[in-house]
C-alpha positions in Angstrom: 8.0 27.4 23.4 4.4 28.2 22.3 2.8 25.5 20.2 -0.6 25.9 18.5 -3.5 24.5 20.5 -4.8 22.6 17.5 -1.9 20.2 17.8 -3.0 19.1 21.2 -5.6 16.8 19.6 -2.9 14.9 17.7 -1.9 11.7 19.3 1.8 10.6 19.4 2.5 7.6 17.2 2.1 4.3 19.0 5.0 3.0 16.9 7.6 5.4 18.3 8.8 3.1 21.0 9.0 0.2 18.5 11.0 2.4 16.1 13.4 3.5 18.9 13.9 -0.1 20.0 14.6 -1.2 16.4 17.2 1.5 16.0 18.8 0.5 19.3 19.1 -3.1 18.2 20.4 -2.1 14.8 23.1 0.0 16.4 24.1 -3.1 18.3 24.5 -5.0 15.1 21.2 -7.0 15.2 19.7 -7.5 11.8 16.0 -6.4 11.9 13.4 -7.4 9.4 10.7 -4.7 9.0 7.2 -5.8 8.1 5.9 -2.4 9.1 6.4 -0.5 5.9 3.3 0.3 3.9 4.8 0.5 0.4 5.5 -1.8 -2.5 9.1 -3.1 -2.5 9.2 -3.0 -6.3 11.1 -0.3 -8.3 8.9 2.2 -10.1 8.4 0.8 -13.6 10.9 1.8 -16.3 8.5 3.6 -18.6 7.4 5.9 -15.8 10.9 6.8 -14.8 11.8 7.5 -18.5 8.8 9.9 -18.7 10.3 11.8 -15.7 13.7 11.9 -17.2 12.2 13.2 -20.5 10.4 15.9 -18.5 13.7 17.1 -17.0 15.5 17.0 -20.4 12.7 19.1 -21.9 12.9 21.6 -19.1 9.5 20.8 -17.7 10.6 22.1 -14.3 8.5 25.2 -13.8 5.3 26.0 -11.8 2.2 24.3 -13.2 -1.5 24.9 -12.5 -2.1 24.3 -8.8 -4.7 21.6 -9.4 -2.6 19.6 -11.9 -1.5 19.9 -15.5 -4.6 19.5 -17.8 -3.2 16.3 -19.4 -3.0 14.6 -16.0 -6.5 15.7 -14.8 -7.9 14.4 -18.1 -5.9 11.1 -17.6 -7.5 10.7 -14.1 -10.9 11.0 -15.7 -9.8 8.4 -18.3 -8.8 6.0 -15.6 -12.3 6.0 -14.1 -13.8 5.5 -17.5 -11.6 2.5 -18.2 -11.9 0.9 -14.7 -15.5 1.7 -13.8 -17.2 2.8 -17.0 -17.9 6.3 -15.6 -16.7 9.4 -17.4 -15.1 12.1 -15.2 -14.5 15.6 -16.6 -11.2 17.4 -15.8 -13.0 20.1 -13.8 -14.1 17.3 -11.3 -10.4 16.3 -10.7 -7.8 17.8 -8.3 -4.2 16.6 -8.2 -2.4 16.9 -4.8 0.8 16.0 -3.2 0.0 12.3 -2.5 -3.1 10.5 -1.3 -2.7 11.9 2.2 -2.7 15.4 1.0 -5.8 14.7 -1.1 -7.7 13.5 2.0 -6.5 16.4 4.1 -7.7 18.9 1.5 -11.1 17.2 1.3 -11.6 17.2 5.0 -10.4 20.8 5.4 -12.7 22.0 2.7 -15.8 20.2 3.9 -15.8 19.9 7.7 -16.6 22.7 10.2 -15.9 22.9 13.9 -18.6 21.0 15.7 -19.1 18.5 12.9 -18.7 14.8 13.5 -17.1 12.3 11.0 -17.7 8.6 11.2 -14.5 6.5 10.8 -14.9 2.7 10.6 -12.3 0.9 12.8 -9.8 -0.6 12.2 -8.8 2.6 10.3 -5.8 4.0 8.5 -4.0 5.7 11.3 -4.2 9.3 9.9 -8.0 9.6 9.5 -8.8 10.6 13.1 -6.1 13.2 13.4 -6.9 14.7 10.0 -10.5 15.1 11.1 -9.4 16.7 14.3 -7.1 19.1 12.5 -10.1 20.2 10.4 -11.8 21.2 13.7 -14.3 18.3 13.7 -14.7 15.3 15.9 -13.7 11.8 14.8 -16.3 9.1 15.8 -15.0 5.6 15.4 -17.3 2.7 14.6 -15.7 -0.7 15.3 -15.9 -3.7 13.1 -15.0 -7.1 14.6 -12.6 -9.7 13.5 -15.5 -12.1 13.3 -17.1 -9.9 10.7 -14.0 -9.7 8.7 -13.4 -6.2 9.9 -16.3 -4.9 7.7 -18.7 -2.3 8.9 -22.5 -2.4 8.4 -25.1 0.3 8.1 -26.6 -0.8 11.4 -23.3 -0.2 13.2 -23.0 3.2 11.6 -26.5 4.1 12.6 -25.8 3.4 16.2 -23.0 6.0 16.2 -24.8 8.6 14.2 -25.9 11.9 15.8 -27.5 15.1 14.5 -23.9 16.5 14.1 -22.7 13.7 11.8 -21.7 15.2 8.5 -19.2 12.8 6.9 -18.2 9.2 6.5 -14.8 7.9 5.5 -14.7 4.5 3.7 -11.6 2.6 2.7 -11.7 -0.5 0.5 -9.4 -2.3 0.1 -8.5 -1.5 3.7 -5.3 -0.5 5.3 -4.7 -2.1 7.8 -6.9 -5.2 7.3 -6.9 -5.9 3.6 -10.7 -6.3 3.7 -12.5 -5.7 0.4 -16.2 -4.7 0.3 -18.3 -6.2 -2.4 -20.1 -3.6 -4.6 -23.3 -4.6 -2.9 -21.9 -4.0 0.5 -20.4 -0.7 -0.5 -23.7 0.3 -2.2 -25.7 -0.4 1.0 -23.4 1.7 3.1 -23.4 4.7 0.7 -27.1 4.5 0.2 -27.5 4.6 4.0 -25.3 7.6 4.2 -27.0 9.6 1.4 -30.4 8.9 2.9 -29.1 10.7 6.0 -27.5 13.6 4.1 -24.0 12.3 5.2 -21.1 13.1 2.8 -19.0 10.1 1.8 -15.3 10.1 1.1 -14.2 6.8 -0.5 -10.5 6.2 -0.1 -9.7 3.9 -3.0 -5.9 4.1 -3.0 -5.6 0.3 -3.1 -8.3 -0.3 -5.7 -5.9 -2.0 -8.2 -4.6 -4.4 -5.5 -7.4 -6.8 -5.3 -7.0 -10.6 -5.5 -9.3 -13.1 -7.2 -12.0 -14.0 -6.6 -12.6 -10.6 -5.0 -13.4 -7.7 -7.4 -12.7 -4.0 -6.7 -15.8 -2.0 -5.7 -15.9 1.7 -6.4 -18.0 4.8 -5.4 -17.6 6.7 -8.7 -21.0 5.6 -9.9 -22.5 7.1 -6.8 -20.5 10.3 -7.4 -21.9 10.5 -10.9 -25.5 10.4 -9.5 -24.8 12.5 -6.4 -21.7 14.7 -7.1 -22.4 17.0 -4.2 -22.4 14.1 -1.7 -19.6 11.7 -2.7 -15.9 12.2 -3.3 -13.2 9.6 -4.2 -9.6 9.8 -3.1 -6.9 7.8 -5.0 -3.3 8.1 -6.3 -0.5 6.4 -8.1 1.6 5.4 -5.0 0.5 1.8 -4.3 -0.6 0.7 -7.8 2.6 1.8 -9.6 5.2 1.6 -6.8 5.4 5.4 -6.7 5.2 6.2 -3.0 8.0 8.7 -3.1 6.7 10.6 -6.1 3.8 12.1 -4.1 1.0 12.3 -6.6 -2.6 11.8 -5.4 -5.9 12.9 -6.9 -9.6 13.1 -6.1 -12.9 13.1 -7.9 -15.4 15.5 -6.4 -18.0 18.1 -7.2 -16.4 20.9 -9.3 -17.2 23.5 -6.6 -15.4 21.3 -4.0 -12.5 20.9 -6.4 -12.2 24.6 -6.8 -12.1 25.0 -3.0 -9.4 22.3 -2.7 -7.3 24.1 -5.3 -7.7 27.4 -3.6 -6.6 25.9 -0.3 -3.7 24.1 -2.0 -2.7 27.4 -3.6 -2.1 28.8 -0.2 -0.2 25.8 1.2 1.8 23.7 -1.1 0.8 25.0 -4.6 1.3 22.5 -7.4 2.6 18.9 -7.3 6.2 18.6 -8.6 6.0 19.1 -12.4 8.3 16.1 -13.1 6.2 13.8 -10.9 3.1 14.9 -12.7 4.6 13.8 -16.0 5.5 10.4 -14.4 2.0 10.0 -13.1 0.6 10.7 -16.6 2.8 7.9 -18.0 1.6 5.6 -15.2 -2.1 6.2 -16.0 -1.8 6.2 -19.8 1.0 3.8 -20.3 1.2 0.0 -20.4 -0.4 -1.7 -17.4 1.4 -5.1 -17.5 3.6 -3.9 -14.7 0.5 -3.6 -12.5 -0.5 -7.2 -13.3 3.0 -8.5 -12.5 3.1 -6.8 -9.1 -0.4 -7.9 -8.2 0.6 -11.5 -9.0 3.6 -11.3 -6.7 1.5 -9.7 -3.9 -1.2 -12.4 -4.3 1.5 -15.1 -3.9 3.0 -13.4 -0.9 -0.5 -13.0 0.6 -1.0 -16.7 0.4 2.4 -17.5 1.8 2.0 -15.0 4.7 -1.5 -16.3 5.5 -0.4 -19.9 5.6 2.4 -19.0 8.0 0.2 -16.8 10.3 -2.5 -19.5 10.3 0.1 -21.8 12.0 0.7 -19.4 14.9 -1.0 -20.5 18.1 -4.0 -18.6 19.6 -4.4 -16.0 16.8 -7.3 -15.0 14.5 -6.8 -13.5 11.1 -9.3 -13.1 8.3 -7.8 -13.8 4.9 -7.2 -10.4 3.2 -8.5 -9.9 -0.3 -6.6 -6.7 -1.2 -3.8 -4.3 -0.3 -0.7 -6.0 1.2 -1.4 -6.3 4.9 -2.5 -8.9 7.4 -4.2 -7.7 10.6 -3.8 -10.4 13.1 -5.8 -10.6 16.4 -3.1 -11.6 18.9 -5.1 -10.8 22.1 -5.1 -14.4 23.3 -1.3 -14.3 23.3 -1.3 -11.5 25.9 0.5 -12.4 29.1 2.1 -10.5 32.1 4.6 -8.1 30.7 3.1 -8.6 27.2 -0.4 -7.3 27.9 -1.1 -5.2 24.8 -0.2 -4.9 21.2 2.7 -2.5 21.8 4.3 -4.8 24.4 3.8 -7.8 22.1 5.5 -6.0 19.2 8.4 -5.0 21.4 8.8 -8.6 22.5 8.7 -9.8 18.9 11.3 -7.2 17.9 13.6 -8.3 20.7 13.2 -12.0 20.3 12.3 -12.5 16.7 14.0 -9.4 15.3 10.9 -8.5 13.3 9.2 -5.1 13.4 5.4 -5.0 13.2 3.0 -2.2 13.9 0.7 -2.4 17.0 -3.0 -2.3 16.2 -3.4 0.6 18.7 -2.3 2.9 15.8 -5.3 1.6 13.8 -7.9 1.7 16.5 -7.8 -2.0 17.6 -5.3 -2.9 20.4 -6.2 -6.6 20.0 -4.2 -6.8 16.7 -0.9 -6.2 15.0 -0.4 -5.2 11.4 2.2 -6.8 9.1 3.0 -6.0 5.5 3.9 -8.7 3.0 5.4 -6.2 0.6 8.8 -7.8 1.0 10.7 -10.6 -0.8 9.2 -14.1 -0.4 12.2 -15.6 1.4 12.5 -12.7 3.8 8.8 -12.8 4.5 8.8 -16.5 5.2 11.8 -16.4 7.5 10.4 -13.5 9.5 7.0 -15.0 10.0 8.5 -18.3 11.1 10.6 -16.6 13.7 7.5 -14.8 15.0 5.7 -18.2 15.2 8.6 -19.7 17.2 8.4 -16.9 19.7 4.6 -17.2 20.1 4.9 -20.9 20.6 7.5 -20.5 23.2 
């Protein structure tokens, strides 16, 4: 069977072996706790679901404008006005089929073959493959656990070449939960713009930030330099709407037009009903967001306390998202010499599924999600601690 050459650059998921083992154990009747899922465990808030039901009852089930219904594009602009004090006109907004689709469209519309894109590591696992599919070369820039997994302009400078065209930033971070201060983010973006490097700021977790940390955003930089900055976001994480598949971006209107043209030849519009739901999420009551954040903050503290009791591990305390990225390299032994082997051992002995850090560009670590019920989380982490101590 002939398969397109472009797919040769895509790496198989490092979690496939873990998933296969988990399915094998489940088939044998073993109860497995997954801390690998990157989505809120809460139901989508009721007023959002009601908006979707009303859309169906009203027959709002036809094609829409490819780039999103006008009301939703306006609501996205309103979100940035409320959160960051920056007005965003509808023509600078594109609505896509989830945050991942938004990022893919941005990269496809900006990068050319031969370009290089800087990707701070640890990174969200899809960034390098998305860059490769756009015909460009991903260049990772490592941030250490000692630095809280935060990158610096100096580290970026060391990996920059004449072919560097783009930088992807992600704060709060998946997988580390690290949150850049506005001053830190400003320093990085200022460095990039001085070198004519385009910046994509992935802010999908921007409402999941825990005090005393404060969300930092790039929209002010977009306002001043719309041809050099774009912001990717969506409703999935903030409103527990992962399955609704609604993402959006803020970018220069010319780039937005290019993204809409590309989307018109691939997926066309986002589901009409999901767009109405996203509109209700952005314009409706926000108390549901505060309630979910309070629960995540509590779980963060619970998980961090448990992980801190594990022997021979290092873990910066996350300030956002709902992940811990734990350096377990000092736990490596014969037969358990990397993150994947350690995750396999924990799956077999602790019956807990984690994601090896290999997927995120750091084989010293494992990622766990605390987006599960408190009692389930505590029991799972205690079992992992027992295995590591043994």
